[in-house]
C-alpha positions in Angstrom: 43.4 2.4 -1.7 45.9 -0.4 -2.2 49.4 0.3 -1.0 51.8 -1.5 -3.3 54.9 -2.7 -1.4 57.2 -5.7 -1.9 58.3 -7.4 1.3 61.6 -8.2 -0.4 62.4 -4.4 -0.6 61.8 -3.8 3.1 65.4 -5.0 3.7 66.6 -1.7 2.1 65.2 0.3 4.9 63.9 3.0 2.5 60.6 4.8 3.3 57.5 3.4 1.7 55.5 5.9 -0.5 51.8 6.1 0.4 49.0 8.6 -0.4 49.5 10.1 3.1 53.2 10.7 2.5 56.3 8.6 3.0 56.2 6.0 5.8 59.7 5.7 7.4 61.0 2.8 9.5 61.4 3.2 13.3 65.1 3.1 14.0 66.3 0.5 16.4 67.7 3.2 18.8 64.2 4.7 19.0 62.3 1.5 19.8 62.4 1.9 23.7 60.2 5.0 23.5 57.7 3.2 21.3 57.6 -0.2 23.0 54.3 0.3 24.9 52.7 2.0 22.0 53.6 -0.8 19.6 52.2 -3.3 22.0 48.8 -1.5 21.7 49.2 -0.9 17.9 49.5 -4.6 17.1 46.4 -5.6 19.1 43.4 -6.7 17.0 39.8 -6.0 18.0 39.5 -9.5 19.4 42.6 -9.2 21.5 41.5 -5.8 22.9 38.1 -7.2 23.9 39.8 -10.4 25.3 42.1 -8.3 27.5 39.3 -6.2 28.9 37.3 -9.3 29.6 40.0 -11.1 31.6 39.0 -11.8 35.2 41.9 -9.7 36.6 40.7 -6.7 34.6 36.9 -7.2 35.0 36.6 -9.0 38.2 33.3 -7.4 39.2 31.9 -6.8 35.8 32.7 -3.1 35.9 33.8 -3.2 32.3 30.8 -5.2 30.9 29.2 -2.1 29.4 32.4 -1.0 27.7 33.0 -4.5 26.4 29.5 -4.6 25.0 30.1 -1.3 23.1 33.5 -2.4 21.8 32.0 -5.5 20.3 29.8 -3.3 18.1 32.8 -1.2 16.9 35.5 -1.7 14.3 39.2 -1.5 15.2 39.3 1.8 13.5 36.5 3.2 15.6 38.1 1.8 18.8 41.4 3.6 18.1 39.4 6.9 17.9 37.5 6.3 21.1 39.9 4.7 23.6 42.4 7.3 24.7 45.3 4.9 25.3 45.0 3.4 21.8 44.5 6.8 20.2 47.7 8.1 21.8 49.6 5.0 20.6 48.5 5.4 17.0 49.1 9.1 16.9 52.6 8.6 18.4 53.6 6.0 15.8 52.0 7.9 12.9 53.8 11.1 14.0 57.2 9.3 13.9 56.7 7.2 10.8 54.9 9.9 8.7 56.2 13.0 10.3 52.6 13.9 11.0 49.4 12.6 12.6 47.3 11.0 9.9 44.7 9.4 12.2 42.2 12.3 11.7 42.4 12.3 7.9 42.5 8.6 7.1 39.6 6.5 5.9 38.8 3.1 7.5 39.9 1.1 4.5 43.1 3.1 4.3 43.6 2.7 8.0 43.6 -1.1 7.7 46.1 -0.9 4.8 48.4 1.5 6.6 48.3 -0.6 9.8 49.1 -3.7 7.9 52.1 -2.0 6.3 53.4 -0.8 9.6 53.0 -4.2 11.2 55.2 -5.6 8.5 57.8 -2.8 8.8 58.1 -3.4 12.5 57.9 -7.2 12.3 54.8 -7.4 14.4 52.0 -9.9 14.2 48.5 -9.9 15.7 48.0 -12.6 18.4 45.5 -15.2 17.3 42.6 -15.0 19.8 40.1 -17.8 20.0 36.4 -17.0 20.7 36.4 -20.1 22.9 37.9 -19.3 26.3 39.1 -22.9 26.9 40.9 -23.0 23.5 42.4 -19.6 24.2 43.8 -20.7 27.6 45.2 -23.8 26.0 46.9 -21.7 23.4 48.4 -19.4 26.0 49.7 -22.4 27.9 51.2 -23.9 24.8 52.9 -20.5 24.0 54.4 -20.3 27.5 55.8 -23.8 27.1 57.3 -23.0 23.7 58.9 -19.9 25.0 60.4 -21.8 28.0 61.7 -24.5 25.7 63.3 -22.1 23.2 64.8 -19.8 25.8 64.1 -16.2 26.3 65.9 -14.2 23.6 65.8 -10.5 24.3 66.4 -7.6 21.8 69.8 -7.0 23.3 70.8 -10.7 22.5 69.7 -10.3 18.9 71.6 -7.0 18.5 74.9 -8.2 19.9 74.5 -11.5 18.0 74.2 -9.5 14.7 77.0 -7.2 15.8 79.3 -10.2 16.2 78.0 -12.3 13.3 78.0 -9.5 10.7 81.0 -7.7 12.2 79.0 -4.5 12.5 79.3 -1.9 15.3 76.2 -1.6 17.5 76.0 2.2 16.7 75.5 1.2 13.0 72.9 -1.4 13.9 71.0 1.3 15.9 70.4 3.3 12.8 68.7 0.4 11.0 65.2 -1.0 11.2 63.8 -3.9 13.2 63.0 -5.6 9.8 66.7 -5.4 8.8 67.8 -6.6 12.2 65.6 -9.7 12.2 66.5 -10.6 8.6 70.2 -10.4 9.5 69.8 -12.4 12.7 68.0 -15.3 11.0 70.3 -15.2 8.0 73.4 -15.4 10.2 71.7 -18.3 12.1 71.0 -20.1 8.8 74.6 -19.6 7.6 76.1 -20.9 10.9 73.7 -23.9 10.7 74.9 -24.5 7.1 78.5 -24.4 8.2 77.9 -26.9 11.0 75.9 -29.3 8.9 78.5 -29.2 6.1 81.3 -29.9 8.6 79.4 -33.0 9.9 78.8 -34.1 6.3 82.6 -34.6 5.8 82.5 -37.5 8.4 78.9 -38.6 8.0 77.3 -39.1 4.6 73.9 -39.2 6.3 74.4 -35.7 7.7 75.0 -34.5 4.1 71.4 -35.4 3.2 70.1 -32.6 5.5 72.1 -29.8 4.1 70.0 -26.8 3.3 71.1 -23.7 1.4 72.0 -20.9 3.8 70.4 -18.4 1.4 67.0 -20.0 1.4 64.0 -17.7 1.8 63.3 -16.4 5.3 59.7 -15.9 6.4 59.5 -13.5 9.3 55.7 -13.8 9.4 55.3 -17.6 9.5 52.3 -18.7 11.5 53.0 -19.8 15.1 52.8 -23.6 15.5 51.6 -23.4 19.1 48.2 -22.1 18.0 45.4 -24.7 18.4 42.4 -24.5 16.2 38.9 -25.2 17.4 38.9 -28.6 15.5 42.2 -29.8 16.9 41.2 -28.7 20.5 38.1 -30.8 20.4 39.9 -33.7 18.9 42.5 -33.6 21.6 39.9 -33.4 24.4 37.6 -36.0 22.9 39.0 -38.8 25.0 38.5 -36.8 28.3 34.9 -36.1 27.3 34.3 -39.8 26.8 35.8 -40.6 30.1 
């Protein structure tokens, strides 16, 4: 099965038709009750295994047998076996489809439906490297990036959109996370456009950097902090050579 959906239409907030029924967006006001479940939902097989393998979770090797079994399984199989993941998927399916489709869905359809829901909720899988050193370097880089950019919470985004779009918070609460993030970034682009245009009146050089405030927004752009295997070894080559 291939679910046909256009990312451009997700902004409307209308349910997406699938062979398992209509898939509705989670409303902003309902996100607190799904926060923990969505954190599990977005985890890939690699991330699940990585988390179980962390020293703080497997200090004495008590999870080695489980980890070995997980490596043989697909993500679809893992969600049916691990109770916490099963509960998370069932909870999200019950809300978005109005019923639990986990027992009826095929593995191929599972992956399609999961990809759709990740897009609807503006969620991305974490890139997990098979090399522990690279993974630790990526996590350090991510922490530095977050510290440099400041810690923007959901509440900050909601009230920024409320002010920027002159929209009451109770109205925003009825919308989707996809709509919220689109509005947040569009308002930011518009404000940046206004500032750049203002500077261009006194500095011709500034005018060269004016970008259209209506340019395309990519909510799923790849993170720039992620380090590939090749770039990691290139960056450590000097240390290895002494």
